[in-house]
N, C-alpha and C positions, 0 to 999 in steps of 0.2 A: 597293968592288966589292959588298960585302954589301948596302949600301943600294940600289944599282942593281938587284941581283937581286930584292930585296924589292919594289921598285916594279913590276918586270915581273910578278912573281907576282900582285900585287894587281890589276893591270890585266887580266891574263889571266882571273882569276876573275870580275871584274866584267863583262868583255866576254862571257863565256860565257852570261850571262843566266840563270844557274841559280836566282836568288833571286826573280825577278819583282818587283823593287822599285820599279816605276814609280809607286806612290802618292806617292813623294817625288821623282819625275822622275829616275830613275836615268840615263836617257840624257843628260839635261841636265847632271847632275853629272859624268858622264864627259867630256862635251864641254868643260866648264870645266876639268877636269884637263888636257886636251890643249891648251887655248887658250893663246895667247901675246898679250902686249900688254894684258892685263887690269890695271887700276889696282891697285897694291899695297895690301893691307890694312894698317892701322896696327898697330904692335906692341902686343901684349896683355900683355906683361910676365908671362908664365906664369900668367895668371889662369885659374882653372878655371871653365868654364861648363857648366851643366846645367839641366834642367827639373824637378829635384826641388823639392818645395814649400819655399818660403823664408818665414821668419818676418816678418810685417809690422813696420814701424817703430813703430806704435802700434795700439791696438785698432781693429779694422775691423768694419764692418757688412756689407760686400759681399765676396764671394769670386769672383764671376764676372760677366761682362757680355755682353749681346747687343745689338749695334747694328744697327738697321734703317735703312740709309742710303738716303735717297730722292734719288738723284743727279739734279741738274738744277734743283731749287729749287721746292718746293711753294708755292703761293700762299697766304700767311698770311691775307690779307684775305678769301679765299674759303673758308677751312677752319676756322681756330681764333682769328682776331683780327677779330671783326666791327667794321665801321666805318659807322655810320649816316650819317655825313657824306658818304661816297662815294655812298650810295644817294640822298641828298637832292640832291647836286650832279651826278648822273650826266649825262654829255654836256657839261657845262660845262668851261671852261678851268681848269686847276689854278692856284691863286692864287700859288704860290711857285715856287721853283727845283726842278727835278727832275734827279737825277744819272742820266743814261741810260748804258747800255752800248752800245746800238745806236742811235746818233743818226739814222742814215739812215731807220730805220723808226719813229722816235718821233713821238709827238704829245703835246700838253698836255691832251688831252681826258680827263676823269675817267671811269673805268669802275667803276660801282657793281656790287657782287657780285650776280649773277643768282640766287644760291642763298640760302635762308633759314637762319637760325640759331635754335636753341632751347636752353633750359637743360636740363641733364641732372644726374641724381644728387642726393644730398643737398647737394653743394657748389654746385649750380646753375650749373656751368661751361657757357658757351655754345659749342656745336659746330655746324658746318654740317650741313645734311641730306645732304651728300656723305659724311659719316663717321658714320653711325648706330651702328656697332659701337664705334667709339672713344668715342662718347657714353656708351655703357653701362658703360665702365670708367673714366670720368673721376674717380671717387672714389678710384681707385688710382694716378692719375698727377698729375704737376705739369706744367702747360702754361707754358713759358717764352716770353713774347712779345717779349722785348727782346734777342734774339741779334744779334750784330754781328761781322763780320770786316772790313768796310770796303774790300774789294777786289772789284770787280764781275766779275772773270774767273772762269770755272768752275774751271780748274785750280788757280789760286792759292788760291781760297777752299776748295777741297777739301783742299789741303795744309794750310791753316790749321786746318780742322776735324779732320783725320785725323792730322796730324803736328806741329802746333804753330806752324809758320811757313809763309809763302807759298812758300818755296823748295822745289825738288825735292830728293830725295836724302836726306831725313831719316827716321829710324825712325818708324813709325806708332804710334798709341796702343796697339794690340794688342801690338806688339813691346815697347814699354816695360813694359806690365803683365806680360808673361811673363818679361821680363828681371828685373823686380823681385820677382816672386812665384813663378815656375815654374808647375807644373801639379799638379793632384791626381791625375793618371793618368800612367802610363808606357806606356800601350797606345794612346793617341790623341794627335794633335798638341795642343799647348797653345793654339794660335792657328789658327783656321780662317776662311777667307774663302769665301763662297758666292756665286757669280756668277749672273747672269741668262742664260737660254738664248738670248736675243736679242742678246747682246753684252756686252762689258766696259764698265764705266763710263768716263767721261773720266779720263785718266791711267792707265788700265789697271792693270798689276801694281804700279805705284807706290803704289796704295792700301793694299796689305798688305806693303809693303817693310820689311825690317829696317834699311834705310839702312846706316850704318856700324857698327851693332851686329853681333855674330857671326850668321851665317846660321841658327844654331839658333833664333833668335827671329823668323824670317820666317813670315808666314802661309802655311798649307798650303791650297791650293785644293781644294775638293770640287766636282766638276762638277755643272752644273744638270740633267743628264740621266743616265739609267742607261746604262751603269754609271757611278756617280758617282766611282769610283776605278778606273782602267783596270788590267787585269791584276793584280787584287788577289790572286788565287790563283796559286800556283806551278803549272807543268805537272804533270800527274798523276804522271809517272815521277820527279819530284824532290821529291814531298811526303814529309812524315814524317821519318824518320831521315836520309835522304839530304840533305835540305835543311838539317837541323839540323847535320850534320857539316860541310857547306860553310860555314854561317854561323859556326860555332865556329872553324873554321880561318881564315876571313877576319877575324874579330874579333881573333884572336891576332896576325895579321900587322899589322892596323891599330894595335893597341896597341904592338907592338914598334916600328913605324915612328914612332908619336907620341912614344915615349920618347926617340927619337934626335934630336928637334927641340927647339931651345931656345925656340921661340915657337910654342905649340901651340894657341892659341885657335881659329883657323879650322879647323884639321885636326880638333880635338876635336869641333867642331860637326858636321863632315861625318860623322865616325864615328858620332856619336850619331844622326844622321839615318838612316844605314843600319840601325842597330840598331832604331830606332823603326819603320822600315818593315816589318821582319820581324814585330814584335809586332802591328802593325796588321792583319795578315792575318786574324786571327780577330775582334779587337775592333771593327774598323771595319765589317765586314760586319754584325755584330749591331747596332751603333749606328745604322747607316743603314737598317735594315730596319723601315720604319714599318708593315708588315703585322702586326707584333706589337701595334699599338695597337688600341683598341676602335673599333667603328663610330661610336660617339658622339663619340669624340675626332676621328675623321676629319671628321665633320660639323661639329664646332665650328670646325675650321681651314678648312673649305671645300674639303677634298680631294675631295669628291663633286660639286663644281660646276666647270664649265668655266672660268669667269673667275677663280676663286681657287685652282684645283687646284695649279698649279705653285708659286705663292708660299706657299700653305698647307703644302705638303710641306716646303719649306725652313724655314719657321718651326717646324714640328713636329720636324724633324731638329735644329734649333738647340736646342730644349728637351732632346732626347735627349742631345745632346753635352754640354751643361752639366751635366745630371743625372749624367753619367759622368765628370766631372772636368775637362772642357775649360775653360780659363780665359776665353777671349775668342772670340766668334763674331760675324762681321759679314756681313750679307746686303746685297747690292747690287741695285738695279734697273738696267736696261740704260742704255746711253749716252743721256743727255739725256731720260730718260723723263718728267721733270717740268719740262722746259724749254719752257714753253708760250708761245713768242713769237707764235704764231698758232693759231687754231682751238681756243682754250681752252674754249669751250662744250661741245665734244665730248671733247677730250683729257683735261681734268682729271677729269671723272666716270669715264672709263675707268681712269685711274691709281688713283683711289680705290677703284673696284670690285675691282681686283686685290689691293690691299694692306690695306684697312680691316679686313675680317673676320679674316684670319690674324693681323694685328698685335694686335688686341684679344684674340683667342683665346690668343695667347702669354702675355699678361698674366694672363688668367683661369686658364690651365692651370698656370702657375708658382705662382700664388697657392693654388690648390686642392691642389697637391702640397707646399706648404710651402717652396717654393724662391724665392718672390718677395722675401722679406725679405733674402735673401743674393745676389740676382741683379739687377744694374742692367739695365733695358731702356731703350734710347734709340731715338727715332724722329725723323728729320729729315734735311734735306739741307744743302748748302753755302750756300744763299741762299734768299731769298723772291722776291716779285715786286712790281713798282711799282703804284701806284694809278691809273695812266693807261693809255690804250689804246696798244698797239703794233700796227702793221699795220692802220691804219684804212681797210679796204677792204671794208666791209660787216660786218654783225653776225656772220655765221657765221665770219668770218676773223680777228676781233680776238684779240689776245693781250696778254700783259704782259711787260715787259722785266725784267732782273735787278734785284734789290735786296738788297744785303748790309749795309745800314745799319740795318735793323730787320726781323727775320724771326722765325719761330716754330719751336720744336721741343718735344717732350715727353719726359719721363723718368719712370721708375717703378721702384719696388723698391730694394733694396740700401741703404736708409737715406734715400731721398728721401721726402718727405711725399706723401700722396695728396690729391686734391681741392683742389689749389691752382692759382691763376693767379699767375704772378710776372712783374713787369716790364710795361712798356707802350710802345707806339709813339705817335706823334702822332695827331691826329684823322684823318689820311689813311692811316696805316699805312706811312709812308715811313721815318721815323727812330725808332730807339729813344730814348726820352726819360726813362724811369724805370727805375731798377735795371738799367742796361745790363749785359748779360752778354757779354763777349768770349770768343772761343774758348779763350783761356788760362785764363779763369775756370772754364769748363766742365771743362777738363782738370784744373785744380787740385782741383776738387770731386770728380771721379771718383777721382783719386789718393787724396784724403783718405778717401773711403768705403772704398777698397781697403786702407787702412792704410799708405799710402805718403806720405812727405813729399818736398817738392821738394828739400830739402837732401840727403836720402838717395838718391833715385832719380837718380843721375848716372853718367856713363860717361866715363872719362878717355880723351881722344883728342888726340893731338898736343900733350900737355902742358896741355890745357884740360879742365875738367870740363863735359861736355855734359849737357843734360837736355831733357826734353819741353818745359818752359816756356822754356828758353834765355834766361834773364835777365828774362823778363816776370814781372810781379808775381804774377798768378794768384791772385785772391781766392777763397777757399772760400765758397760760397753758403750760409752758415749759416742764412739765413732759410727755406730750403726743405728743410732736413734734419730728419728725424724725431727 
């Protein structure tokens, strides 16, 4: 009877809306409390879960990560992997086999890049004229030209890059890192996902899912428009001591309820989320307020320009979050933003104009604040593009199909070398042929820089030790580490 009364009191308090906790989707949490038929969570054997900082398994160079995820697949042969052979054979038939995704719209006609490349920096790294700002920071980044997932579907390749396997339902990279390391702040989420105002990426919320890890490690979404967190402040009549009294009472009920349960992992995570939401009321408002930044910083990120304003604001907020102890931040472009099956001559430059300046500014800003050495920055998508024409219906309509067999991304900071080009594709940019980097090699390297070992970063589930690499070898890319 006591437990039943306790549950009723908790629900009455929560339904009252006294705490304005929608930063962590209070309504959603309540709906789940009432829901029936939800798959049972695995037993957690009384393990305690928290976001308090955890000691790495070995010395680490990186303490945080920002991933700029270019969903849809940027064309490597037009941006960061120049192929003179394509220009020389432009319009001719491809001499070998091509692995198409969309056979119906395919052709074998080679498409040479219509954009020029030039060398930048002391390293002389070639970069397309579509990415002039990236060119200016090449001495701080490593361009990896030999990425490979080998599955030409967007969703499956996204899962490979974000959660280690092509299957749905697994914890994302950010969830694993926060599970392994916690956060340096107890006033902000450890793991933040920042979405595009024009829509979610392919696979939506699965991109920042905790999978079967406790929900404490799920990414917290910060909205792309103001207010970035809805109802962050409590109603005026409930602020101050009134709210504090309500929160203290709720906490005591939650803790008493948790102590009565033999299996407390998921309940503990839910309680922690409620408590974090209350602390966020002051900290989040300050962290998200970019008006505190100088005019020069706004200009650097392109906040003062229409084409870069929105993405520039998100990149600037990402820096502010990491600066305040957030462990992992991931920025997404909208659904299929880089998926240029047609109209690539206009669409690719538009995508670059939106992201190039803010992404380069993020690297520069972190460096000048002394944060780049400890913060990994990642730029890239789930795939690249093919060297042949798709949609051969006139010059203005041509595009490129998917290519997951050899594509490009770049990384900076956190223990990666700068001014490096690593790996290579064949002369057409179709297949990675030198120093191939699979998604699990990328993950193993990030884990290593964060001080985590694949043997240590495991989670027992149904009698089996699960991990981000999930049995895949995962080679640490020592060649590009500082």
